[in-house]
C-alpha positions as CSV (number, residue, x, y, z in Angstrom):
1,W,0.0,5.6,12.9
2,T,3.7,4.8,13.4
3,Q,4.3,3.6,9.8
4,M,2.7,6.6,8.4
5,T,4.6,9.2,10.9
6,A,8.2,7.1,9.9
7,R,7.3,7.5,6.7
8,S,6.3,10.8,6.3
9,L,9.9,11.4,8.0
10,G,11.9,9.1,5.3
11,L,12.6,6.5,7.7
12,V,13.1,3.3,7.1
13,G,12.6,0.2,9.3
14,W,9.9,-1.9,10.7
15,V,7.4,-1.8,14.0
16,R,5.7,-4.7,15.5
17,N,3.3,-4.6,18.4
18,E,4.0,-7.2,20.7
19,S,2.0,-9.6,23.3
20,D,2.7,-7.4,26.6
21,G,1.3,-4.5,24.9
22,S,4.5,-2.5,23.7
23,V,5.8,-1.5,20.5
24,R,8.8,-2.4,19.5
25,G,10.6,-1.1,15.9
26,V,13.9,-0.4,14.4
27,A,14.0,3.2,12.3
28,Q,16.9,4.1,10.0
29,G,17.1,7.6,8.5
30,K,18.6,11.3,9.0
31,A,19.5,12.2,12.6
32,A,16.6,14.9,12.8
33,A,14.0,12.6,11.3
34,L,14.9,10.2,13.8
35,E,15.0,12.5,16.7
36,S,11.3,14.1,15.4
37,F,10.4,10.3,15.1
38,R,11.2,9.7,18.2
39,L,9.0,12.8,19.9
40,A,6.4,11.9,17.8
41,L,6.7,8.9,19.3
42,A,6.8,9.6,23.2
43,E,3.0,11.5,22.3
44,G,1.9,8.9,20.3
45,P,-1.7,9.0,18.6
46,P,-4.4,10.5,19.9
47,S,-6.6,7.2,21.1
48,A,-2.8,5.6,22.6
49,L,-0.9,6.1,26.4
50,V,2.7,6.1,25.9
51,A,4.5,5.4,29.0
52,E,7.8,5.4,28.2
53,V,9.9,5.6,25.0
54,E,13.2,3.6,24.5
55,A,15.9,4.6,22.0
56,T,18.9,3.5,21.1
57,L,21.1,5.6,18.8
58,R,23.6,3.1,16.2
59,Q,25.7,5.0,14.3
60,D,27.2,4.2,11.1
61,E,25.0,1.1,10.0
62,P,24.0,0.3,7.0
63,E,20.6,0.7,5.6
64,V,19.2,-3.1,5.5
65,F,15.7,-1.9,5.1
66,Q,13.0,-0.9,2.1
67,G,10.2,1.2,3.2
68,F,8.3,0.9,6.4
69,A,6.6,-2.1,7.5
70,V,4.2,-3.2,9.9
71,R,5.6,-6.9,11.1
72,R,2.9,-9.0,12.7
C-alpha cells in the first residue's frame, strides 16, 4: 500500500517493515507530494492501525533513488 501510494504521488525512495511492527522509509519528491504522502500514511490502508507518523523534512538532498522500493 505504501509503495503504491508513493508511486502514485511521483515519489521515490523505499519502505521496510521493522521487526517491532513499525514501518520505516525514505521518500523524496516535491513538497506538496510529500505532504500528501504524510497525510495518507497517517490514515493508512483500511486494515492498518496507525498510531503515529514521524516525519523529518530535509531540504536540498540530492535524489539518489530510482522508483519506490519495498526493502526486506
